[in-house]
PQR file of N, CA, C, O and H, with PARSE charges and radii, in Angstrom:
ATOM      1  N   MET A   1       0.881  -1.234   0.181 -0.4000 1.5000
ATOM      2  CA  MET A   1       0.239   0.068   0.140 -0.0000 2.0000
ATOM      3  C   MET A   1       0.747   1.096   0.269  0.5500 1.7000
ATOM      4  O   MET A   1       1.460   1.247   1.261 -0.5500 1.4000
ATOM      5  N   GLU A   2       0.560   2.334  -0.794 -0.4000 1.5000
ATOM      6  CA  GLU A   2       1.228   3.292  -0.771 -0.0000 2.0000
ATOM      7  C   GLU A   2       1.246   4.047   0.701  0.5500 1.7000
ATOM      8  O   GLU A   2       0.618   3.721   1.709 -0.5500 1.4000
ATOM      9  H   GLU A   2      -0.019   2.212  -1.600  0.4000 1.0000
ATOM     10  N   LYS A   3       2.084   5.066   0.535 -0.4000 1.5000
ATOM     11  CA  LYS A   3       2.423   5.685   1.748 -0.0000 2.0000
ATOM     12  C   LYS A   3       1.118   6.800   1.962  0.5500 1.7000
ATOM     13  O   LYS A   3       0.492   6.713   3.018 -0.5500 1.4000
ATOM     14  H   LYS A   3       2.594   5.331  -0.284  0.4000 1.0000
ATOM     15  N   TRP A   4       0.812   7.589   1.199 -0.4000 1.5000
ATOM     16  CA  TRP A   4      -0.061   8.467   1.281 -0.0000 2.0000
ATOM     17  C   TRP A   4      -1.490   7.758   1.794  0.5500 1.7000
ATOM     18  O   TRP A   4      -2.327   8.272   2.536 -0.5500 1.4000
ATOM     19  H   TRP A   4       1.320   7.659   0.341  0.4000 1.0000
ATOM     20  N   LYS A   5      -1.524   6.492   1.213 -0.4000 1.5000
ATOM     21  CA  LYS A   5      -3.031   6.074   1.518 -0.0000 2.0000
ATOM     22  C   LYS A   5      -3.105   5.265   2.978  0.5500 1.7000
ATOM     23  O   LYS A   5      -4.161   4.727   3.310 -0.5500 1.4000
ATOM     24  H   LYS A   5      -0.844   6.074   0.610  0.4000 1.0000
ATOM     25  N   LYS A   6      -1.905   5.210   3.840 -0.4000 1.5000
ATOM     26  CA  LYS A   6      -1.645   4.600   5.013 -0.0000 2.0000
ATOM     27  C   LYS A   6      -2.130   5.845   5.705  0.5500 1.7000
ATOM     28  O   LYS A   6      -2.924   5.802   6.644 -0.5500 1.4000
ATOM     29  H   LYS A   6      -1.047   5.647   3.570  0.4000 1.0000
ATOM     30  N   HIS A   7      -1.580   7.062   5.165 -0.4000 1.5000
ATOM     31  CA  HIS A   7      -1.743   8.390   6.234 -0.0000 2.0000
ATOM     32  C   HIS A   7      -3.241   8.716   6.118  0.5500 1.7000
ATOM     33  O   HIS A   7      -3.910   9.153   7.054 -0.5500 1.4000
ATOM     34  H   HIS A   7      -0.935   7.097   4.401  0.4000 1.0000
ATOM     35  N   TYR A   8      -3.660   8.488   5.003 -0.4000 1.5000
ATOM     36  CA  TYR A   8      -5.209   8.817   4.777 -0.0000 2.0000
ATOM     37  C   TYR A   8      -6.100   7.983   5.542  0.5500 1.7000
ATOM     38  O   TYR A   8      -7.050   8.538   6.095 -0.5500 1.4000
ATOM     39  H   TYR A   8      -3.117   8.133   4.243  0.4000 1.0000
ATOM     40  N   TYR A   9      -5.928   6.571   5.678 -0.4000 1.5000
ATOM     41  CA  TYR A   9      -6.921   5.659   6.271 -0.0000 2.0000
ATOM     42  C   TYR A   9      -6.777   6.019   7.885  0.5500 1.7000
ATOM     43  O   TYR A   9      -7.657   6.031   8.746 -0.5500 1.4000
ATOM     44  H   TYR A   9      -5.157   6.120   5.229  0.4000 1.0000
ATOM     45  N   LEU A  10      -5.477   6.284   7.985 -0.4000 1.5000
ATOM     46  CA  LEU A  10      -5.039   6.452   9.714 -0.0000 2.0000
ATOM     47  C   LEU A  10      -6.037   7.553  10.030  0.5500 1.7000
ATOM     48  O   LEU A  10      -6.807   7.479  10.987 -0.5500 1.4000
ATOM     49  H   LEU A  10      -4.762   6.275   7.286  0.4000 1.0000
ATOM     50  N   GLY A  11      -5.981   8.810   8.993 -0.4000 1.5000
ATOM     51  CA  GLY A  11      -6.526  10.052   9.488 -0.0000 2.0000
ATOM     52  C   GLY A  11      -8.266  10.014   9.567  0.5500 1.7000
ATOM     53  O   GLY A  11      -8.909  10.530  10.481 -0.5500 1.4000
ATOM     54  H   GLY A  11      -5.355   8.870   8.215  0.4000 1.0000
ATOM     55  N   ILE A  12      -8.859   9.280   8.393 -0.4000 1.5000
ATOM     56  CA  ILE A  12     -10.059   8.881   8.754 -0.0000 2.0000
ATOM     57  C   ILE A  12     -10.409   8.057   9.840  0.5500 1.7000
ATOM     58  O   ILE A  12     -11.459   8.296  10.435 -0.5500 1.4000
ATOM     59  H   ILE A  12      -8.337   8.860   7.651  0.4000 1.0000
ATOM     60  N   PHE A  13      -9.761   7.219  10.152 -0.4000 1.5000
ATOM     61  CA  PHE A  13      -9.962   6.337  11.530 -0.0000 2.0000
ATOM     62  C   PHE A  13      -9.994   7.132  12.675  0.5500 1.7000
ATOM     63  O   PHE A  13     -10.852   6.944  13.538 -0.5500 1.4000
ATOM     64  H   PHE A  13      -8.908   7.025   9.669  0.4000 1.0000
ATOM     65  N   SER A  14      -8.973   8.179  12.787 -0.4000 1.5000
ATOM     66  CA  SER A  14      -9.014   8.748  14.029 -0.0000 2.0000
ATOM     67  C   SER A  14      -9.790  10.057  14.177  0.5500 1.7000
ATOM     68  O   SER A  14      -9.966  10.593  15.271 -0.5500 1.4000
ATOM     69  H   SER A  14      -8.276   8.332  12.086  0.4000 1.0000
ATOM     70  N   ILE A  15     -10.303  10.606  12.865 -0.4000 1.5000
ATOM     71  CA  ILE A  15     -11.588  10.965  12.837 -0.0000 2.0000
ATOM     72  C   ILE A  15     -12.787  10.362  13.298  0.5500 1.7000
ATOM     73  O   ILE A  15     -13.562  10.947  14.055 -0.5500 1.4000
ATOM     74  H   ILE A  15     -10.159  10.170  11.976  0.4000 1.0000
ATOM     75  N   PHE A  16     -12.970   9.188  12.858 -0.4000 1.5000
ATOM     76  CA  PHE A  16     -14.128   8.486  13.226 -0.0000 2.0000
ATOM     77  C   PHE A  16     -14.198   8.299  14.693  0.5500 1.7000
ATOM     78  O   PHE A  16     -15.237   8.338  15.351 -0.5500 1.4000
ATOM     79  H   PHE A  16     -12.340   8.714  12.243  0.4000 1.0000
ATOM     80  N   ILE A  17     -12.701   8.039  15.265 -0.4000 1.5000
ATOM     81  CA  ILE A  17     -12.511   7.763  16.817 -0.0000 2.0000
ATOM     82  C   ILE A  17     -13.239   9.094  17.491  0.5500 1.7000
ATOM     83  O   ILE A  17     -14.253   9.106  18.188 -0.5500 1.4000
ATOM     84  H   ILE A  17     -11.857   8.007  14.730  0.4000 1.0000
ATOM     85  N   GLY A  18     -12.396  10.238  17.062 -0.4000 1.5000
ATOM     86  CA  GLY A  18     -13.215  11.420  17.633 -0.0000 2.0000
ATOM     87  C   GLY A  18     -14.486  11.847  17.827  0.5500 1.7000
ATOM     88  O   GLY A  18     -14.957  12.551  18.719 -0.5500 1.4000
ATOM     89  H   GLY A  18     -11.572  10.229  16.495  0.4000 1.0000
ATOM     90  N   ILE A  19     -15.081  11.234  16.696 -0.4000 1.5000
ATOM     91  CA  ILE A  19     -16.944  11.227  16.674 -0.0000 2.0000
ATOM     92  C   ILE A  19     -17.372  10.350  17.641  0.5500 1.7000
ATOM     93  O   ILE A  19     -18.071  10.681  18.599 -0.5500 1.4000
ATOM     94  H   ILE A  19     -14.698  10.662  15.971  0.4000 1.0000
ATOM     95  N   ILE A  20     -16.998   9.311  17.431 -0.4000 1.5000
ATOM     96  CA  ILE A  20     -17.521   8.609  18.262 -0.0000 2.0000
ATOM     97  C   ILE A  20     -17.161   8.844  19.917  0.5500 1.7000
ATOM     98  O   ILE A  20     -17.980   8.410  20.726 -0.5500 1.4000
ATOM     99  H   ILE A  20     -16.430   9.042  16.653  0.4000 1.0000
ATOM    100  N   SER A  21     -16.335   9.308  20.253 -0.4000 1.5000
ATOM    101  CA  SER A  21     -16.009   9.660  21.642 -0.0000 2.0000
ATOM    102  C   SER A  21     -16.875  11.039  21.840  0.5500 1.7000
ATOM    103  O   SER A  21     -17.243  11.342  22.976 -0.5500 1.4000
ATOM    104  H   SER A  21     -15.670   9.661  19.596  0.4000 1.0000
ATOM    105  N   PHE A  22     -17.141  11.733  20.902 -0.4000 1.5000
ATOM    106  CA  PHE A  22     -17.710  12.874  20.999 -0.0000 2.0000
ATOM    107  C   PHE A  22     -19.415  12.218  21.433  0.5500 1.7000
ATOM    108  O   PHE A  22     -19.925  12.523  22.511 -0.5500 1.4000
ATOM    109  H   PHE A  22     -16.842  11.487  19.979  0.4000 1.0000
ATOM    110  N   VAL A  23     -19.931  11.567  20.708 -0.4000 1.5000
ATOM    111  CA  VAL A  23     -21.277  10.992  20.801 -0.0000 2.0000
ATOM    112  C   VAL A  23     -21.468   9.949  22.128  0.5500 1.7000
ATOM    113  O   VAL A  23     -22.558   9.847  22.689 -0.5500 1.4000
ATOM    114  H   VAL A  23     -19.517  11.319  19.832  0.4000 1.0000
ATOM    115  N   LEU A  24     -20.310   9.217  22.542 -0.4000 1.5000
ATOM    116  CA  LEU A  24     -20.433   8.819  24.309 -0.0000 2.0000
ATOM    117  C   LEU A  24     -20.182   9.492  25.029  0.5500 1.7000
ATOM    118  O   LEU A  24     -20.766   9.226  26.080 -0.5500 1.4000
ATOM    119  H   LEU A  24     -19.424   9.300  22.086  0.4000 1.0000
ATOM    120  N   LEU A  25     -19.418  10.535  25.106 -0.4000 1.5000
ATOM    121  CA  LEU A  25     -19.328  11.508  26.349 -0.0000 2.0000
ATOM    122  C   LEU A  25     -20.292  12.537  26.405  0.5500 1.7000
ATOM    123  O   LEU A  25     -20.904  12.772  27.447 -0.5500 1.4000
ATOM    124  H   LEU A  25     -18.944  10.751  24.253  0.4000 1.0000
ATOM    125  N   PHE A  26     -20.459  13.126  25.427 -0.4000 1.5000
ATOM    126  CA  PHE A  26     -21.330  14.087  25.596 -0.0000 2.0000
ATOM    127  C   PHE A  26     -23.028  13.771  25.514  0.5500 1.7000
ATOM    128  O   PHE A  26     -23.843  14.202  26.329 -0.5500 1.4000
ATOM    129  H   PHE A  26     -19.962  12.935  24.580  0.4000 1.0000
ATOM    130  N   VAL A  27     -23.333  12.938  24.361 -0.4000 1.5000
ATOM    131  CA  VAL A  27     -24.553  12.745  24.191 -0.0000 2.0000
ATOM    132  C   VAL A  27     -25.059  11.323  25.113  0.5500 1.7000
ATOM    133  O   VAL A  27     -26.050  11.524  25.814 -0.5500 1.4000
ATOM    134  H   VAL A  27     -22.671  12.588  23.699  0.4000 1.0000
ATOM    135  N   VAL A  28     -24.578  10.190  25.157 -0.4000 1.5000
ATOM    136  CA  VAL A  28     -25.010   9.100  25.517 -0.0000 2.0000
ATOM    137  C   VAL A  28     -24.830   9.410  27.217  0.5500 1.7000
ATOM    138  O   VAL A  28     -25.840   9.226  27.896 -0.5500 1.4000
ATOM    139  H   VAL A  28     -23.773  10.026  24.588  0.4000 1.0000
ATOM    140  N   PHE A  29     -23.933   9.740  27.716 -0.4000 1.5000
ATOM    141  CA  PHE A  29     -23.553   9.647  29.051 -0.0000 2.0000
ATOM    142  C   PHE A  29     -24.754  10.902  29.478  0.5500 1.7000
ATOM    143  O   PHE A  29     -25.300  10.689  30.560 -0.5500 1.4000
ATOM    144  H   PHE A  29     -23.112   9.889  27.165  0.4000 1.0000
ATOM    145  N   LEU A  30     -25.064  11.775  28.968 -0.4000 1.5000
ATOM    146  CA  LEU A  30     -25.958  12.943  29.561 -0.0000 2.0000
ATOM    147  C   LEU A  30     -27.131  12.279  29.396  0.5500 1.7000
ATOM    148  O   LEU A  30     -27.912  12.535  30.312 -0.5500 1.4000
ATOM    149  H   LEU A  30     -24.620  11.949  28.089  0.4000 1.0000
ATOM    150  N   ILE A  31     -27.541  11.558  28.618 -0.4000 1.5000
ATOM    151  CA  ILE A  31     -29.077  11.132  28.366 -0.0000 2.0000
ATOM    152  C   ILE A  31     -29.173  10.175  29.255  0.5500 1.7000
ATOM    153  O   ILE A  31     -30.183  10.270  29.952 -0.5500 1.4000
ATOM    154  H   ILE A  31     -26.906  11.350  27.874  0.4000 1.0000
ATOM    155  N   LEU A  32     -28.480   9.276  29.486 -0.4000 1.5000
ATOM    156  CA  LEU A  32     -28.490   8.114  30.727 -0.0000 2.0000
ATOM    157  C   LEU A  32     -28.410   8.555  32.063  0.5500 1.7000
ATOM    158  O   LEU A  32     -28.919   7.899  32.972 -0.5500 1.4000
ATOM    159  H   LEU A  32     -27.659   9.198  28.920  0.4000 1.0000
ATOM    160  N   ASN A  33     -27.673   9.857  32.297 -0.4000 1.5000
ATOM    161  CA  ASN A  33     -27.428  10.447  33.849 -0.0000 2.0000
ATOM    162  C   ASN A  33     -27.407  11.594  33.499  0.5500 1.7000
ATOM    163  O   ASN A  33     -26.363  12.002  32.989 -0.5500 1.4000
ATOM    164  H   ASN A  33     -27.259  10.390  31.558  0.4000 1.0000
ATOM    165  N   PRO A  34     -28.443  12.426  33.638 -0.5600 1.5000
ATOM    166  CA  PRO A  34     -28.371  13.928  33.567  0.2800 2.0000
ATOM    167  C   PRO A  34     -27.624  14.565  34.844  0.5500 1.7000
ATOM    168  O   PRO A  34     -27.306  15.753  34.792 -0.5500 1.4000
ATOM    169  N   THR A  35     -27.415  14.003  35.684 -0.4000 1.5000
ATOM    170  CA  THR A  35     -26.747  14.472  36.866 -0.0000 2.0000
ATOM    171  C   THR A  35     -25.188  13.877  36.800  0.5500 1.7000
ATOM    172  O   THR A  35     -24.520  13.956  37.831 -0.5500 1.4000
ATOM    173  H   THR A  35     -27.673  13.038  35.726  0.4000 1.0000
ATOM    174  N   TYR A  36     -24.700  13.386  35.811 -0.4000 1.5000
ATOM    175  CA  TYR A  36     -23.253  12.847  35.437 -0.0000 2.0000
ATOM    176  C   TYR A  36     -22.361  14.006  35.450  0.5500 1.7000
ATOM    177  O   TYR A  36     -22.364  14.805  34.513 -0.5500 1.4000
ATOM    178  H   TYR A  36     -25.242  13.322  34.973  0.4000 1.0000
ATOM    179  N   LYS A  37     -21.631  14.130  36.424 -0.4000 1.5000
ATOM    180  CA  LYS A  37     -20.722  15.424  36.581 -0.0000 2.0000
ATOM    181  C   LYS A  37     -19.322  14.929  36.011  0.5500 1.7000
ATOM    182  O   LYS A  37     -18.807  14.001  36.634 -0.5500 1.4000
ATOM    183  H   LYS A  37     -21.629  13.481  37.185  0.4000 1.0000
ATOM    184  N   HIS A  38     -18.807  15.308  35.177 -0.4000 1.5000
ATOM    185  CA  HIS A  38     -17.378  14.919  34.858 -0.0000 2.0000
ATOM    186  C   HIS A  38     -16.449  16.293  34.477  0.5500 1.7000
ATOM    187  O   HIS A  38     -16.920  17.417  34.300 -0.5500 1.4000
ATOM    188  H   HIS A  38     -19.226  16.062  34.671  0.4000 1.0000
ATOM    189  N   ASP A  39     -15.429  16.028  34.418 -0.4000 1.5000
ATOM    190  CA  ASP A  39     -14.759  17.222  33.997 -0.0000 2.0000
ATOM    191  C   ASP A  39     -14.679  17.256  32.373  0.5500 1.7000
ATOM    192  O   ASP A  39     -14.285  16.359  31.628 -0.5500 1.4000
ATOM    193  H   ASP A  39     -15.047  15.116  34.561  0.4000 1.0000
ATOM    194  N   TYR A  40     -15.177  18.581  32.029 -0.4000 1.5000
ATOM    195  CA  TYR A  40     -15.470  18.592  30.450 -0.0000 2.0000
ATOM    196  C   TYR A  40     -13.953  18.745  29.656  0.5500 1.7000
ATOM    197  O   TYR A  40     -13.729  18.228  28.561 -0.5500 1.4000
ATOM    198  H   TYR A  40     -15.497  19.310  32.633  0.4000 1.0000
ATOM    199  N   ILE A  41     -13.148  19.403  30.283 -0.4000 1.5000
ATOM    200  CA  ILE A  41     -12.036  19.575  29.630 -0.0000 2.0000
ATOM    201  C   ILE A  41     -11.167  18.072  29.476  0.5500 1.7000
ATOM    202  O   ILE A  41     -10.450  17.893  28.492 -0.5500 1.4000
ATOM    203  H   ILE A  41     -13.330  19.822  31.173  0.4000 1.0000
ATOM    204  N   LEU A  42     -11.299  17.111  30.457 -0.4000 1.5000
ATOM    205  CA  LEU A  42     -11.151  15.834  30.009 -0.0000 2.0000
ATOM    206  C   LEU A  42     -11.701  15.336  28.867  0.5500 1.7000
ATOM    207  O   LEU A  42     -10.980  14.746  28.062 -0.5500 1.4000
ATOM    208  H   LEU A  42     -11.882  17.256  31.257  0.4000 1.0000
ATOM    209  N   ARG A  43     -13.052  15.505  28.638 -0.4000 1.5000
ATOM    210  CA  ARG A  43     -14.026  15.206  27.460 -0.0000 2.0000
ATOM    211  C   ARG A  43     -13.389  15.828  26.453  0.5500 1.7000
ATOM    212  O   ARG A  43     -12.981  15.313  25.413 -0.5500 1.4000
ATOM    213  H   ARG A  43     -13.638  15.984  29.291  0.4000 1.0000
ATOM    214  N   SER A  44     -13.322  16.877  26.769 -0.4000 1.5000
ATOM    215  CA  SER A  44     -12.899  17.626  25.245 -0.0000 2.0000
ATOM    216  C   SER A  44     -11.720  17.224  24.594  0.5500 1.7000
ATOM    217  O   SER A  44     -11.585  17.199  23.371 -0.5500 1.4000
ATOM    218  H   SER A  44     -13.654  17.295  27.615  0.4000 1.0000
ATOM    219  N   PHE A  45     -10.725  16.857  25.559 -0.4000 1.5000
ATOM    220  CA  PHE A  45      -9.348  16.460  25.233 -0.0000 2.0000
ATOM    221  C   PHE A  45      -9.260  15.013  24.198  0.5500 1.7000
ATOM    222  O   PHE A  45      -8.536  14.767  23.234 -0.5500 1.4000
ATOM    223  H   PHE A  45     -10.834  16.877  26.553  0.4000 1.0000
ATOM    224  N   THR A  46     -10.291  14.246  24.848 -0.4000 1.5000
ATOM    225  CA  THR A  46     -10.451  12.729  24.518 -0.0000 2.0000
ATOM    226  C   THR A  46     -11.161  12.899  22.788  0.5500 1.7000
ATOM    227  O   THR A  46     -10.923  12.127  21.859 -0.5500 1.4000
ATOM    228  H   THR A  46     -10.879  14.446  25.631  0.4000 1.0000
ATOM    229  N   MET A  47     -11.952  13.978  22.744 -0.4000 1.5000
ATOM    230  CA  MET A  47     -12.460  14.209  21.470 -0.0000 2.0000
ATOM    231  C   MET A  47     -11.718  14.850  20.638  0.5500 1.7000
ATOM    232  O   MET A  47     -11.550  14.473  19.478 -0.5500 1.4000
ATOM    233  H   MET A  47     -12.146  14.605  23.499  0.4000 1.0000
ATOM    234  N   ILE A  48     -11.156  15.963  21.175 -0.4000 1.5000
ATOM    235  CA  ILE A  48     -10.411  16.952  20.162 -0.0000 2.0000
ATOM    236  C   ILE A  48      -8.850  15.903  19.577  0.5500 1.7000
ATOM    237  O   ILE A  48      -8.561  15.753  18.390 -0.5500 1.4000
ATOM    238  H   ILE A  48     -11.292  16.270  22.117  0.4000 1.0000
ATOM    239  N   LEU A  49      -8.273  15.471  20.430 -0.4000 1.5000
ATOM    240  CA  LEU A  49      -7.031  14.921  20.198 -0.0000 2.0000
ATOM    241  C   LEU A  49      -7.079  14.146  19.026  0.5500 1.7000
ATOM    242  O   LEU A  49      -6.227  14.308  18.152 -0.5500 1.4000
ATOM    243  H   LEU A  49      -8.508  15.593  21.395  0.4000 1.0000
ATOM    244  N   PRO A  50      -8.175  13.146  18.888 -0.5600 1.5000
ATOM    245  CA  PRO A  50      -8.108  12.298  17.554  0.2800 2.0000
ATOM    246  C   PRO A  50      -8.628  13.025  16.476  0.5500 1.7000
ATOM    247  O   PRO A  50      -8.270  12.828  15.314 -0.5500 1.4000
ATOM    248  N   LEU A  51      -9.604  14.003  16.873 -0.4000 1.5000
ATOM    249  CA  LEU A  51      -9.807  14.957  15.593 -0.0000 2.0000
ATOM    250  C   LEU A  51      -8.563  15.568  14.683  0.5500 1.7000
ATOM    251  O   LEU A  51      -8.349  15.528  13.471 -0.5500 1.4000
ATOM    252  H   LEU A  51      -9.894  14.163  17.817  0.4000 1.0000
ATOM    253  N   ILE A  52      -7.881  16.115  15.725 -0.4000 1.5000
ATOM    254  CA  ILE A  52      -6.400  16.835  15.417 -0.0000 2.0000
ATOM    255  C   ILE A  52      -5.470  16.140  14.481  0.5500 1.7000
ATOM    256  O   ILE A  52      -4.961  16.492  13.418 -0.5500 1.4000
ATOM    257  H   ILE A  52      -8.055  16.148  16.709  0.4000 1.0000
ATOM    258  N   ILE A  53      -5.387  14.866  15.307 -0.4000 1.5000
ATOM    259  CA  ILE A  53      -4.174  13.596  14.756 -0.0000 2.0000
ATOM    260  C   ILE A  53      -4.909  13.704  13.247  0.5500 1.7000
ATOM    261  O   ILE A  53      -4.291  14.122  12.268 -0.5500 1.4000
ATOM    262  H   ILE A  53      -5.801  14.579  16.171  0.4000 1.0000
ATOM    263  N   GLY A  54      -6.473  13.222  13.186 -0.4000 1.5000
ATOM    264  CA  GLY A  54      -6.718  12.677  11.752 -0.0000 2.0000
ATOM    265  C   GLY A  54      -6.791  13.749  10.973  0.5500 1.7000
ATOM    266  O   GLY A  54      -7.019  13.489   9.792 -0.5500 1.4000
ATOM    267  H   GLY A  54      -6.975  12.883  13.981  0.4000 1.0000
ATOM    268  N   VAL A  55      -6.656  15.010  11.282 -0.4000 1.5000
ATOM    269  CA  VAL A  55      -6.573  16.021  10.332 -0.0000 2.0000
ATOM    270  C   VAL A  55      -5.124  16.386   9.785  0.5500 1.7000
ATOM    271  O   VAL A  55      -4.953  16.900   8.680 -0.5500 1.4000
ATOM    272  H   VAL A  55      -6.471  15.221  12.242  0.4000 1.0000
ATOM    273  N   ILE A  56      -4.151  16.083  10.625 -0.4000 1.5000
ATOM    274  CA  ILE A  56      -2.895  16.254  10.397 -0.0000 2.0000
ATOM    275  C   ILE A  56      -2.494  14.882   9.532  0.5500 1.7000
ATOM    276  O   ILE A  56      -1.680  14.936   8.610 -0.5500 1.4000
ATOM    277  H   ILE A  56      -4.291  15.664  11.523  0.4000 1.0000
ATOM    278  N   GLU A  57      -3.139  13.686   9.923 -0.4000 1.5000
ATOM    279  CA  GLU A  57      -2.477  12.753   8.988 -0.0000 2.0000
ATOM    280  C   GLU A  57      -3.464  12.885   7.634  0.5500 1.7000
ATOM    281  O   GLU A  57      -3.010  12.229   6.697 -0.5500 1.4000
ATOM    282  H   GLU A  57      -3.800  13.642  10.671  0.4000 1.0000
ATOM    283  N   ILE A  58      -4.387  13.405   7.407 -0.4000 1.5000
ATOM    284  CA  ILE A  58      -5.144  13.304   6.093 -0.0000 2.0000
ATOM    285  C   ILE A  58      -4.162  14.512   5.195  0.5500 1.7000
ATOM    286  O   ILE A  58      -3.902  14.446   3.994 -0.5500 1.4000
ATOM    287  H   ILE A  58      -4.756  13.938   8.169  0.4000 1.0000
ATOM    288  N   ARG A  59      -3.788  15.436   6.011 -0.4000 1.5000
ATOM    289  CA  ARG A  59      -3.241  16.623   5.441 -0.0000 2.0000
ATOM    290  C   ARG A  59      -1.503  16.057   4.611  0.5500 1.7000
ATOM    291  O   ARG A  59      -0.947  16.299   3.539 -0.5500 1.4000
ATOM    292  H   ARG A  59      -3.999  15.490   6.987  0.4000 1.0000
ATOM    293  N   ASP A  60      -1.173  15.216   5.848 -0.4000 1.5000
ATOM    294  CA  ASP A  60       0.342  14.518   5.093 -0.0000 2.0000
ATOM    295  C   ASP A  60      -0.335  13.662   4.079  0.5500 1.7000
ATOM    296  O   ASP A  60      -0.029  14.047   2.950 -0.5500 1.4000
ATOM    297  H   ASP A  60      -1.624  15.019   6.718  0.4000 1.0000
ATOM    298  N   ALA A  61      -1.027  12.788   4.069 -0.4000 1.5000
ATOM    299  CA  ALA A  61      -1.453  12.123   2.924 -0.0000 2.0000
ATOM    300  C   ALA A  61      -1.464  12.966   1.664  0.5500 1.7000
ATOM    301  O   ALA A  61      -0.738  12.666   0.716 -0.5500 1.4000
ATOM    302  H   ALA A  61      -1.275  12.475   4.986  0.4000 1.0000
ATOM    303  N   PHE A  62      -2.092  13.779   1.642 -0.4000 1.5000
ATOM    304  CA  PHE A  62      -2.297  14.641   0.462 -0.0000 2.0000
ATOM    305  C   PHE A  62      -1.190  15.144   0.145  0.5500 1.7000
ATOM    306  O   PHE A  62      -1.022  15.319  -1.062 -0.5500 1.4000
ATOM    307  H   PHE A  62      -2.682  14.022   2.412  0.4000 1.0000
ATOM    308  N   LYS A  63      -0.046  15.555   1.105 -0.4000 1.5000
ATOM    309  CA  LYS A  63       1.411  16.189   0.811 -0.0000 2.0000
ATOM    310  C   LYS A  63       2.216  14.956   0.114  0.5500 1.7000
ATOM    311  O   LYS A  63       2.944  15.197  -0.849 -0.5500 1.4000
ATOM    312  H   LYS A  63      -0.183  15.413   2.086  0.4000 1.0000
ATOM    313  N   TYR A  64       2.072  13.615   0.619 -0.4000 1.5000
ATOM    314  CA  TYR A  64       2.656  12.248   0.091 -0.0000 2.0000
ATOM    315  C   TYR A  64       2.211  12.096  -1.255  0.5500 1.7000
ATOM    316  O   TYR A  64       3.033  11.786  -2.117 -0.5500 1.4000
ATOM    317  H   TYR A  64       1.480  13.419   1.401  0.4000 1.0000
ATOM    318  N   LYS A  65       0.978  12.281  -1.549 -0.4000 1.5000
ATOM    319  CA  LYS A  65       0.111  11.738  -2.828 -0.0000 2.0000
ATOM    320  C   LYS A  65       0.713  12.964  -3.840  0.5500 1.7000
ATOM    321  O   LYS A  65       1.064  12.590  -4.959 -0.5500 1.4000
ATOM    322  H   LYS A  65       0.311  12.533  -0.848  0.4000 1.0000
ATOM    323  N   LYS A  66       0.860  14.487  -3.494 -0.4000 1.5000
ATOM    324  CA  LYS A  66       1.488  15.298  -4.492 -0.0000 2.0000
ATOM    325  C   LYS A  66       2.964  15.031  -4.779  0.5500 1.7000
ATOM    326  O   LYS A  66       3.453  15.214  -5.894 -0.5500 1.4000
ATOM    327  H   LYS A  66       0.575  14.791  -2.585  0.4000 1.0000
ATOM    328  N   GLY A  67       3.596  14.626  -3.807 -0.4000 1.5000
ATOM    329  CA  GLY A  67       5.026  14.290  -3.867 -0.0000 2.0000
ATOM    330  C   GLY A  67       5.358  13.230  -5.058  0.5500 1.7000
ATOM    331  O   GLY A  67       6.153  13.306  -5.994 -0.5500 1.4000
ATOM    332  H   GLY A  67       3.198  14.478  -2.901  0.4000 1.0000
ATOM    333  N   SER A  68       4.267  12.014  -4.588 -0.4000 1.5000
ATOM    334  CA  SER A  68       4.530  10.917  -5.421 -0.0000 2.0000
ATOM    335  C   SER A  68       4.128  11.331  -6.902  0.5500 1.7000
ATOM    336  O   SER A  68       4.832  10.738  -7.719 -0.5500 1.4000
ATOM    337  H   SER A  68       3.621  11.952  -3.827  0.4000 1.0000
ATOM    338  N   LEU A  69       3.452  11.946  -7.316 -0.4000 1.5000
ATOM    339  CA  LEU A  69       2.763  12.478  -8.418 -0.0000 2.0000
ATOM    340  C   LEU A  69       4.003  13.232  -9.359  0.5500 1.7000
ATOM    341  O   LEU A  69       4.401  12.811 -10.444 -0.5500 1.4000
ATOM    342  H   LEU A  69       2.880  12.428  -6.652  0.4000 1.0000
ATOM    343  N   VAL A  70       4.460  14.364  -8.699 -0.4000 1.5000
ATOM    344  CA  VAL A  70       5.276  15.046  -9.129 -0.0000 2.0000
ATOM    345  C   VAL A  70       6.652  14.029  -9.594  0.5500 1.7000
ATOM    346  O   VAL A  70       7.133  14.070 -10.726 -0.5500 1.4000
ATOM    347  H   VAL A  70       4.136  14.707  -7.817  0.4000 1.0000
ATOM    348  N   ASN A  71       7.204  13.056  -8.403 -0.4000 1.5000
ATOM    349  CA  ASN A  71       8.034  12.257  -8.915 -0.0000 2.0000
ATOM    350  C   ASN A  71       7.779  11.186  -9.988  0.5500 1.7000
ATOM    351  O   ASN A  71       8.757  10.637 -10.496 -0.5500 1.4000
ATOM    352  H   ASN A  71       6.813  13.023  -7.483  0.4000 1.0000
ATOM    353  N   GLU A  72       6.240  10.769 -10.459 -0.4000 1.5000
ATOM    354  CA  GLU A  72       6.080  10.047 -11.350 -0.0000 2.0000
ATOM    355  C   GLU A  72       6.154  10.856 -12.598  0.5500 1.7000
ATOM    356  O   GLU A  72       6.552  10.261 -13.600 -0.5500 1.4000
ATOM    357  H   GLU A  72       5.446  11.215 -10.047  0.4000 1.0000
ATOM    358  N   VAL A  73       5.837  12.111 -12.705 -0.4000 1.5000
ATOM    359  CA  VAL A  73       5.585  12.739 -13.852 -0.0000 2.0000
ATOM    360  C   VAL A  73       6.924  13.350 -14.146  0.5500 1.7000
ATOM    361  O   VAL A  73       7.281  13.313 -15.324 -0.5500 1.4000
ATOM    362  H   VAL A  73       5.513  12.594 -11.891  0.4000 1.0000
ATOM    363  N   GLY A  74       7.570  13.799 -13.436 -0.4000 1.5000
ATOM    364  CA  GLY A  74       8.684  14.698 -13.387 -0.0000 2.0000
ATOM    365  C   GLY A  74       9.947  13.968 -14.300  0.5500 1.7000
ATOM    366  O   GLY A  74       9.886  12.743 -14.413 -0.5500 1.4000
ATOM    367  H   GLY A  74       7.280  13.830 -12.479  0.4000 1.0000
ATOM    368  N   PRO A  75      10.848  14.540 -14.816 -0.5600 1.5000
ATOM    369  CA  PRO A  75      12.079  14.289 -15.705  0.2800 2.0000
ATOM    370  C   PRO A  75      12.727  13.126 -15.271  0.5500 1.7000
ATOM    371  O   PRO A  75      13.743  12.735 -15.845 -0.5500 1.4000
TER
END
């Protein structure tokens, strides 16, 4: 598998994990237990960190893809 595809799939997976953690931590837990008090900073960290990693990985994937296309077409 090409290097850019690995980064792209890892980025998609990380974003998926970030969205799932958002749904679990903010929606499901608050519906099941409205008095559930937890540190919102910790919740946000578990949601934002995979999203940031995913965006960085997808950016790197497109950078690697662009670099591989230049190497294939170049002299």
